[in-house]
C-alpha positions, 0 to 999 in steps of 0.5 A: 543769908538771913531769913528774914523779910526784907523790909518794903522799900516802897508803899501802897495809898492804903498801907501808907495810910494805915501807917499814918492812921489817916484815911487815903483821900488824906494821903492823896491830899499830902502828895498832890500839895508836895508834903508827902513825896511819892512816885507814879508807877506803870501805865496806869500812875499807881503812886508808890510812897518810900518808907522813908518818905514816910519817916522823913513826913513824920519827923517833919510833922513834929518839927512843924507841931514843936513849933506851932506850940512854942509860937502858942498856936496849938492847944492840948484837945482839951483845952476850952477857952472858958475856963 
């Protein structure tokens, strides 16, 4: 048997927020809209987000961003209209 710790299968809202570098309210909003998959567990309905669901969300975000760039909808942060 390996002594290496097993990777976490599920993350809390706080852990997911840390992983995506956003605040917890943003994670809750993503869960409510269904953009980020999660499950509610226990009598208090605590949210848990699968580690794979975080990776899927990131992959989909990259895909959507690339699509928007290709369509000319996004500019670099430093771009201004006055140039």
